[in-house]
Structures are given as C-alpha cells and as structure tokens.
KOLLO-94470 format. One record per residue (C-alpha): residue number from 1; residue in three letters; x, y, z. Coordinates in steps of 0.05 Angstrom, whole numbers, plus 5000, padded with zeros to 4 digits. Layout:
% residues N
+-----+------+------+------+------+
: seq : type :   px :   py :   pz :
+-----+------+------+------+------+
: NUM :  Ala :    X :    Y :    Z :
...
+-----+------+------+------+------+
//
This chain:
% residues 318
+-----+------+------+------+------+
: seq : type :   px :   py :   pz :
+-----+------+------+------+------+
:   1 :  Met : 8687 : 2356 : 0114 :
:   2 :  Ser : 8662 : 2406 : 0166 :
:   3 :  Gln : 8701 : 2418 : 0230 :
:   4 :  Lys : 8643 : 2387 : 0269 :
:   5 :  Trp : 8648 : 2322 : 0231 :
:   6 :  Lys : 8724 : 2322 : 0237 :
:   7 :  Asn : 8719 : 2329 : 0312 :
:   8 :  Lys : 8667 : 2274 : 0315 :
:   9 :  Ala : 8713 : 2228 : 0274 :
:  10 :  Val : 8772 : 2242 : 0319 :
:  11 :  Arg : 8730 : 2226 : 0381 :
:  12 :  His : 8706 : 2161 : 0349 :
:  13 :  Ile : 8777 : 2140 : 0332 :
:  14 :  Trp : 8801 : 2157 : 0403 :
:  15 :  Arg : 8744 : 2115 : 0434 :
:  16 :  Arg : 8765 : 2056 : 0390 :
:  17 :  Leu : 8839 : 2062 : 0406 :
:  18 :  Arg : 8842 : 2084 : 0478 :
:  19 :  Glu : 8828 : 2017 : 0510 :
:  20 :  Pro : 8882 : 1979 : 0470 :
:  21 :  Leu : 8930 : 2036 : 0486 :
:  22 :  Val : 8915 : 2031 : 0560 :
:  23 :  Val : 8926 : 1955 : 0558 :
:  24 :  Gly : 8993 : 1966 : 0522 :
:  25 :  Val : 9017 : 2019 : 0571 :
:  26 :  Phe : 9000 : 1976 : 0631 :
:  27 :  Ala : 9035 : 1916 : 0600 :
:  28 :  Ile : 9099 : 1957 : 0596 :
:  29 :  Ala : 9089 : 1988 : 0664 :
:  30 :  Asp : 9076 : 1920 : 0696 :
:  31 :  Phe : 9143 : 1896 : 0672 :
:  32 :  Leu : 9184 : 1957 : 0691 :
:  33 :  Val : 9154 : 1991 : 0752 :
:  34 :  Pro : 9154 : 1934 : 0803 :
:  35 :  Arg : 9228 : 1923 : 0790 :
:  36 :  Leu : 9247 : 1995 : 0807 :
:  37 :  Ser : 9276 : 2015 : 0874 :
:  38 :  Arg : 9235 : 2060 : 0917 :
:  39 :  Arg : 9282 : 2118 : 0902 :
:  40 :  Ala : 9273 : 2106 : 0827 :
:  41 :  Val : 9197 : 2107 : 0835 :
:  42 :  Leu : 9201 : 2174 : 0870 :
:  43 :  Ser : 9247 : 2203 : 0816 :
:  44 :  Ala : 9201 : 2178 : 0761 :
:  45 :  Ala : 9141 : 2209 : 0797 :
:  46 :  Arg : 9175 : 2277 : 0800 :
:  47 :  Ala : 9194 : 2273 : 0727 :
:  48 :  Phe : 9125 : 2250 : 0702 :
:  49 :  Gly : 9089 : 2298 : 0749 :
:  50 :  Thr : 9128 : 2358 : 0724 :
:  51 :  Leu : 9118 : 2337 : 0651 :
:  52 :  Gly : 9044 : 2325 : 0663 :
:  53 :  Met : 9036 : 2393 : 0694 :
:  54 :  Trp : 9064 : 2428 : 0633 :
:  55 :  Leu : 9025 : 2386 : 0583 :
:  56 :  Asp : 8959 : 2391 : 0620 :
:  57 :  Cys : 8941 : 2464 : 0607 :
:  58 :  Arg : 8869 : 2459 : 0630 :
:  59 :  Gly : 8885 : 2418 : 0692 :
:  60 :  Arg : 8938 : 2470 : 0711 :
:  61 :  Arg : 8885 : 2525 : 0705 :
:  62 :  Val : 8836 : 2485 : 0747 :
:  63 :  Ala : 8889 : 2474 : 0801 :
:  64 :  Lys : 8906 : 2549 : 0804 :
:  65 :  Ala : 8832 : 2567 : 0807 :
:  66 :  Asn : 8822 : 2518 : 0864 :
:  67 :  Leu : 8879 : 2549 : 0903 :
:  68 :  Arg : 8845 : 2617 : 0895 :
:  69 :  Val : 8781 : 2588 : 0924 :
:  70 :  Leu : 8819 : 2559 : 0983 :
:  71 :  Phe : 8865 : 2618 : 0997 :
:  72 :  Gly : 8841 : 2678 : 0958 :
:  73 :  Pro : 8895 : 2730 : 0943 :
:  74 :  Arg : 8940 : 2704 : 0999 :
:  75 :  Val : 8972 : 2652 : 0952 :
:  76 :  Thr : 9027 : 2684 : 0910 :
:  77 :  Pro : 9041 : 2663 : 0838 :
:  78 :  Arg : 9106 : 2631 : 0859 :
:  79 :  Arg : 9074 : 2592 : 0916 :
:  80 :  Ser : 9017 : 2572 : 0870 :
:  81 :  Arg : 9065 : 2542 : 0819 :
:  82 :  Ala : 9101 : 2503 : 0873 :
:  83 :  Leu : 9036 : 2475 : 0902 :
:  84 :  Val : 9009 : 2456 : 0834 :
:  85 :  Arg : 9073 : 2421 : 0815 :
:  86 :  Gly : 9072 : 2384 : 0882 :
:  87 :  Ser : 9001 : 2361 : 0868 :
:  88 :  Tyr : 9019 : 2335 : 0799 :
:  89 :  Cys : 9079 : 2298 : 0827 :
:  90 :  Arg : 9035 : 2268 : 0880 :
:  91 :  Ala : 8986 : 2245 : 0826 :
:  92 :  Ala : 9043 : 2212 : 0787 :
:  93 :  Ala : 9066 : 2177 : 0851 :
:  94 :  Ile : 8996 : 2150 : 0862 :
:  95 :  Ala : 8995 : 2122 : 0791 :
:  96 :  Leu : 9063 : 2089 : 0797 :
:  97 :  Asp : 9048 : 2062 : 0867 :
:  98 :  Ser : 8985 : 2030 : 0841 :
:  99 :  Ile : 9033 : 1984 : 0802 :
: 100 :  Trp : 9093 : 1982 : 0849 :
: 101 :  Phe : 9052 : 1960 : 0910 :
: 102 :  Gly : 9019 : 1906 : 0868 :
: 103 :  Arg : 9080 : 1862 : 0877 :
: 104 :  Asp : 9101 : 1836 : 0946 :
: 105 :  Thr : 9043 : 1878 : 0971 :
: 106 :  Arg : 9043 : 1857 : 1044 :
: 107 :  Ala : 9118 : 1865 : 1052 :
: 108 :  Arg : 9120 : 1932 : 1016 :
: 109 :  Val : 9060 : 1960 : 1056 :
: 110 :  Ala : 9095 : 1939 : 1120 :
: 111 :  Ala : 9160 : 1973 : 1099 :
: 112 :  Trp : 9132 : 2037 : 1071 :
: 113 :  Thr : 9073 : 2057 : 1115 :
: 114 :  His : 9073 : 2087 : 1185 :
: 115 :  Leu : 9011 : 2061 : 1222 :
: 116 :  Glu : 9032 : 2073 : 1294 :
: 117 :  Arg : 8978 : 2125 : 1305 :
: 118 :  Ala : 8923 : 2076 : 1284 :
: 119 :  Ala : 8930 : 2038 : 1350 :
: 120 :  Asn : 8915 : 2101 : 1390 :
: 121 :  Cys : 8856 : 2129 : 1352 :
: 122 :  Gly : 8804 : 2075 : 1366 :
: 123 :  Leu : 8793 : 2055 : 1294 :
: 124 :  Leu : 8821 : 1985 : 1305 :
: 125 :  His : 8770 : 1972 : 1360 :
: 126 :  Asp : 8706 : 2010 : 1344 :
: 127 :  Arg : 8653 : 1969 : 1308 :
: 128 :  Pro : 8618 : 1987 : 1266 :
: 129 :  Ala : 8654 : 2049 : 1242 :
: 130 :  Leu : 8663 : 2094 : 1182 :
: 131 :  Val : 8728 : 2118 : 1150 :
: 132 :  Val : 8727 : 2182 : 1108 :
: 133 :  Val : 8784 : 2203 : 1063 :
: 134 :  Ala : 8793 : 2257 : 1010 :
: 135 :  His : 8833 : 2258 : 0946 :
: 136 :  Phe : 8892 : 2271 : 0991 :
: 137 :  Gly : 8961 : 2241 : 0995 :
: 138 :  Asn : 8950 : 2171 : 0968 :
: 139 :  Trp : 8880 : 2154 : 0990 :
: 140 :  Glu : 8886 : 2085 : 0957 :
: 141 :  Met : 8938 : 2067 : 1009 :
: 142 :  Thr : 8884 : 2072 : 1062 :
: 143 :  Leu : 8853 : 2009 : 1034 :
: 144 :  Leu : 8920 : 1972 : 1030 :
: 145 :  Ala : 8938 : 1993 : 1101 :
: 146 :  Gly : 8869 : 1974 : 1126 :
: 147 :  Gly : 8875 : 1905 : 1095 :
: 148 :  Tyr : 8945 : 1898 : 1123 :
: 149 :  Val : 8923 : 1909 : 1195 :
: 150 :  Gly : 8862 : 1864 : 1186 :
: 151 :  Leu : 8809 : 1919 : 1187 :
: 152 :  Pro : 8742 : 1890 : 1163 :
: 153 :  Leu : 8737 : 1945 : 1111 :
: 154 :  Val : 8687 : 1953 : 1054 :
: 155 :  Ala : 8700 : 2010 : 1007 :
: 156 :  Val : 8654 : 2048 : 0960 :
: 157 :  Val : 8687 : 2055 : 0891 :
: 158 :  Lys : 8668 : 2085 : 0825 :
: 159 :  Glu : 8674 : 2060 : 0754 :
: 160 :  Gln : 8732 : 2092 : 0715 :
: 161 :  Trp : 8728 : 2113 : 0642 :
: 162 :  Ser : 8769 : 2052 : 0623 :
: 163 :  Pro : 8747 : 1981 : 0641 :
: 164 :  Thr : 8821 : 1961 : 0645 :
: 165 :  Ile : 8836 : 2017 : 0695 :
: 166 :  Thr : 8774 : 1998 : 0736 :
: 167 :  Ala : 8793 : 1924 : 0738 :
: 168 :  Arg : 8866 : 1938 : 0756 :
: 169 :  Ala : 8849 : 1988 : 0811 :
: 170 :  Asn : 8799 : 1942 : 0842 :
: 171 :  Arg : 8847 : 1883 : 0839 :
: 172 :  Leu : 8898 : 1922 : 0879 :
: 173 :  Arg : 8846 : 1948 : 0927 :
: 174 :  Ala : 8822 : 1878 : 0943 :
: 175 :  Val : 8890 : 1844 : 0946 :
: 176 :  Leu : 8894 : 1847 : 1022 :
: 177 :  Gly : 8821 : 1827 : 1034 :
: 178 :  Val : 8785 : 1894 : 1027 :
: 179 :  Arg : 8714 : 1884 : 1000 :
: 180 :  Leu : 8688 : 1932 : 0947 :
: 181 :  Val : 8620 : 1958 : 0928 :
: 182 :  Phe : 8606 : 2003 : 0869 :
: 183 :  Ala : 8575 : 2071 : 0884 :
: 184 :  Asp : 8513 : 2057 : 0843 :
: 185 :  Gly : 8465 : 2020 : 0889 :
: 186 :  Ala : 8516 : 2016 : 0946 :
: 187 :  Leu : 8469 : 2034 : 1003 :
: 188 :  Arg : 8438 : 1965 : 1011 :
: 189 :  Ala : 8506 : 1931 : 1013 :
: 190 :  Leu : 8533 : 1981 : 1062 :
: 191 :  Leu : 8474 : 1972 : 1109 :
: 192 :  Arg : 8488 : 1898 : 1109 :
: 193 :  Glu : 8562 : 1908 : 1122 :
: 194 :  Met : 8551 : 1958 : 1178 :
: 195 :  Lys : 8499 : 1913 : 1210 :
: 196 :  Ala : 8553 : 1858 : 1211 :
: 197 :  Gly : 8599 : 1904 : 1250 :
: 198 :  Asn : 8647 : 1922 : 1194 :
: 199 :  Val : 8680 : 1988 : 1173 :
: 200 :  Ala : 8655 : 2027 : 1112 :
: 201 :  Gly : 8703 : 2073 : 1074 :
: 202 :  Phe : 8683 : 2135 : 1034 :
: 203 :  Val : 8719 : 2187 : 0991 :
: 204 :  Leu : 8678 : 2248 : 1010 :
: 205 :  Asp : 8707 : 2306 : 0970 :
: 206 :  Gln : 8679 : 2286 : 0902 :
: 207 :  Tyr : 8617 : 2309 : 0867 :
: 208 :  Thr : 8553 : 2270 : 0882 :
: 209 :  Ala : 8491 : 2290 : 0844 :
: 210 :  Pro : 8431 : 2310 : 0887 :
: 211 :  Ala : 8391 : 2256 : 0852 :
: 212 :  Glu : 8442 : 2205 : 0878 :
: 213 :  Gly : 8442 : 2227 : 0950 :
: 214 :  Gly : 8486 : 2289 : 0945 :
: 215 :  Ile : 8473 : 2348 : 0991 :
: 216 :  Trp : 8499 : 2419 : 0987 :
: 217 :  Val : 8552 : 2438 : 1038 :
: 218 :  Asn : 8601 : 2495 : 1047 :
: 219 :  Phe : 8665 : 2466 : 1019 :
: 220 :  Gly : 8722 : 2516 : 1031 :
: 221 :  Gly : 8677 : 2576 : 1024 :
: 222 :  Leu : 8635 : 2556 : 0964 :
: 223 :  Pro : 8575 : 2509 : 0958 :
: 224 :  Ala : 8589 : 2439 : 0933 :
: 225 :  Thr : 8554 : 2372 : 0937 :
: 226 :  Val : 8579 : 2311 : 0974 :
: 227 :  Ser : 8547 : 2245 : 0993 :
: 228 :  Asn : 8499 : 2243 : 1051 :
: 229 :  Gly : 8513 : 2169 : 1061 :
: 230 :  Val : 8565 : 2177 : 1116 :
: 231 :  Ala : 8519 : 2217 : 1161 :
: 232 :  Leu : 8460 : 2171 : 1147 :
: 233 :  Leu : 8499 : 2108 : 1165 :
: 234 :  Ser : 8532 : 2140 : 1226 :
: 235 :  Arg : 8464 : 2161 : 1254 :
: 236 :  Arg : 8431 : 2094 : 1239 :
: 237 :  Phe : 8485 : 2052 : 1272 :
: 238 :  Gln : 8512 : 2103 : 1322 :
: 239 :  Ala : 8579 : 2092 : 1289 :
: 240 :  Pro : 8639 : 2139 : 1297 :
: 241 :  Val : 8669 : 2173 : 1236 :
: 242 :  Tyr : 8745 : 2174 : 1229 :
: 243 :  Leu : 8778 : 2223 : 1181 :
: 244 :  Val : 8843 : 2192 : 1154 :
: 245 :  Phe : 8898 : 2228 : 1117 :
: 246 :  Pro : 8953 : 2185 : 1085 :
: 247 :  His : 9009 : 2236 : 1076 :
: 248 :  Gly : 9060 : 2220 : 1022 :
: 249 :  Arg : 9129 : 2236 : 1049 :
: 250 :  Cys : 9192 : 2255 : 1011 :
: 251 :  Asp : 9226 : 2190 : 1031 :
: 252 :  Gly : 9172 : 2149 : 0997 :
: 253 :  Thr : 9135 : 2128 : 1060 :
: 254 :  Tyr : 9063 : 2142 : 1078 :
: 255 :  Asp : 9047 : 2172 : 1145 :
: 256 :  Phe : 8975 : 2161 : 1166 :
: 257 :  Arg : 8944 : 2216 : 1208 :
: 258 :  Phe : 8877 : 2206 : 1242 :
: 259 :  Leu : 8830 : 2260 : 1270 :
: 260 :  Pro : 8791 : 2246 : 1333 :
: 261 :  Ala : 8727 : 2207 : 1320 :
: 262 :  Leu : 8666 : 2248 : 1301 :
: 263 :  Arg : 8597 : 2227 : 1325 :
: 264 :  Ser : 8528 : 2252 : 1307 :
: 265 :  Glu : 8499 : 2292 : 1365 :
: 266 :  Pro : 8428 : 2279 : 1390 :
: 267 :  Gly : 8379 : 2314 : 1345 :
: 268 :  Glu : 8432 : 2336 : 1296 :
: 269 :  Glu : 8409 : 2337 : 1223 :
: 270 :  Asp : 8449 : 2295 : 1174 :
: 271 :  Ala : 8466 : 2358 : 1134 :
: 272 :  Ala : 8496 : 2391 : 1196 :
: 273 :  Phe : 8537 : 2329 : 1212 :
: 274 :  Thr : 8561 : 2323 : 1141 :
: 275 :  Gln : 8583 : 2396 : 1145 :
: 276 :  Arg : 8624 : 2382 : 1207 :
: 277 :  Ile : 8658 : 2324 : 1171 :
: 278 :  Val : 8673 : 2367 : 1110 :
: 279 :  Asp : 8700 : 2423 : 1154 :
: 280 :  Gly : 8751 : 2373 : 1182 :
: 281 :  Leu : 8772 : 2353 : 1112 :
: 282 :  Val : 8779 : 2425 : 1089 :
: 283 :  Arg : 8820 : 2447 : 1149 :
: 284 :  His : 8871 : 2392 : 1135 :
: 285 :  Ile : 8872 : 2406 : 1060 :
: 286 :  Arg : 8887 : 2479 : 1073 :
: 287 :  Arg : 8946 : 2459 : 1118 :
: 288 :  His : 8975 : 2413 : 1064 :
: 289 :  Pro : 8947 : 2436 : 0996 :
: 290 :  Ser : 9000 : 2402 : 0953 :
: 291 :  Gln : 8977 : 2334 : 0980 :
: 292 :  Trp : 8907 : 2347 : 0953 :
: 293 :  Met : 8887 : 2331 : 0881 :
: 294 :  Leu : 8885 : 2405 : 0862 :
: 295 :  Met : 8868 : 2392 : 0789 :
: 296 :  Tyr : 8802 : 2359 : 0807 :
: 297 :  Pro : 8744 : 2406 : 0789 :
: 298 :  Arg : 8714 : 2406 : 0859 :
: 299 :  Trp : 8668 : 2465 : 0849 :
: 300 :  Ser : 8641 : 2444 : 0781 :
: 301 :  Arg : 8567 : 2457 : 0796 :
: 302 :  Ile : 8533 : 2522 : 0816 :
: 303 :  Pro : 8470 : 2513 : 0858 :
: 304 :  Pro : 8404 : 2527 : 0823 :
: 305 :  Gly : 8388 : 2601 : 0826 :
: 306 :  Ala : 8456 : 2620 : 0856 :
: 307 :  Ser : 8503 : 2672 : 0826 :
: 308 :  Ala : 8565 : 2648 : 0790 :
: 309 :  Glu : 8606 : 2702 : 0825 :
: 310 :  Gly : 8665 : 2673 : 0863 :
: 311 :  Phe : 8661 : 2605 : 0828 :
: 312 :  Pro : 8720 : 2579 : 0787 :
: 313 :  Phe : 8719 : 2587 : 0711 :
: 314 :  Tyr : 8700 : 2514 : 0700 :
: 315 :  Ala : 8636 : 2516 : 0742 :
: 316 :  Ala : 8569 : 2507 : 0707 :
: 317 :  Gln : 8499 : 2521 : 0731 :
: 318 :  Leu : 8464 : 2457 : 0755 :
+-----+------+------+------+------+
//
C-alpha cells in the first residue's frame, strides 16, 4: 500500500473514531472536573498546558512566530518560552473552566469574576450596543458574566469541528440566558436583535473570508482579515462599541477590563472604524501577550498580489 493510501486510511479511521473519543473524554471530565476545588483546577491547567505545549510542536512554532510579528527581535528566546507556556496554560484553563463553570454556574460566576468596572463603563445602560472581544483571557466568560448581570446579549458563534464540542459549548454559553446565532447567515438575526435594543457580541480577531464580509486591516503590523459586521451595525444603529478583556488571574478569578466606548465618527468609512477597533485590541494584546491565544494562526492568509516577506511560516497566498 502506498504512503498516500496509508495516510488516507489513517484519516478515515480518525474521522470515524474522534467523535466517540470526544464523548468519552467529556463523560470522564464531567464527572471529575466540577468536583475539583478552584485551586485544583488551576494546578491541572498548569500541568495540562505545559504538557500540551511540549506535545504540540506545530502550535509552539506558530506561537513563537506570532510573537515575532507582535514584537520583532525585542522578544528574547527566554521570554518567548515563558509567554508561549503562559498561553498554553491559559488555553487549558479555558477548557477546564468550560466544564467547571457548568455546575452551580450562577454562584461560581458570582464568586470568581470581578465585574465592578462594568457599572462605570456604560455598557449596562447603553442600548443597543456592541461588545467586542478577542481570543484573550477567557473570552467565553464574557458571555457568562453578561448573562449573570442580566445583559440582553446575543453572541455570534461558530461551528466547531466536533458536534459534541459545539453542543456543549453552546449549552454553557446559553445557561444564563445569552442567545446565540451562528456566524453563517447571522446578519439578519443581529439586525433584528439590535433593532430590539439588545447587545451583540463578536470575537473580532479571527479570520473572516472576504466573501463572508471580511475586510483587510493592519493587525499588529501585517494585513489580516476581520469581520466588517461590527462597524456596519454600529453605523446603522449609532451604537457604541465596547472592547472587553476578561483577564485570567493567578488566583483563579477573572478581572474584566473595559475600554472607553468607541463610536463611528460622521463620514467615517466602515474600514477605518474597524481599524480603530482592531488597534484597540492589538494594543491590549501587546501589553498582555500570554493572555492571548498565541497558537492561533492569525496571519494565515497573504493578500492577493502581496509579498510573503514578513509573514509567518504558516501563511499562504489567498
């Protein structure tokens, strides 16, 4: 059997087995994780994060390449290793918290989130409004915290590679009353929600194809595409845009930080407003890089006709 057919057979077997494996892993995790103390969850996150970093060779290379984009030669090898490890431990904490906060959700959100700054930023009063997060800290906690304080929040979510993971993530996201719309065909639902005076939430640092409403912006010094939906909705409804950063702290709490509301200026193009929003995200990411999902291939596409110089190794021509 040729190597090509061997690889094809392995991929076929993996596709058949991965969903039952996911179901089995979650069954074990559902029994164990909610019973752990908060300290034990943090210890497990550090252990799994460190192990994941060493096992995920490609992800580790992506993370280091992303740091070079953000900081150039200023980041030393020692500092790079520490930041990458911190990002992996943060990712492990997100995975564990997606299970741990599923039990006694309201009580645990109340005990382990700091939302004092929310009362002073205007988000609890402005209607309609938009909330923008990045893959920073634990962005999923923004939905739980929003539901906990009674924010009329509707969030745009994407399908995951596993139906089980998608269903579980969305069940947790909706447990405190947050409404969800899938990214495909979300615009009509969001228009309806904004018209009703609600708050729409976006994760804005992920790739959005130009054919699906993505526009090119300067993201940390290199071109990347993000959704144009935030700027479009803000302009249409004259709605403020709040950038929210749920910092994961060493003691297991989440400290929510809010930037002053951004508003589209008269005559400002949507692309220019989107760039201002992205600039706010990037400034905060550069201040706290280990809180960002460094192993995410943010600069995976090179604009048509542009040179590949300066792009990370994983980037491909669009």
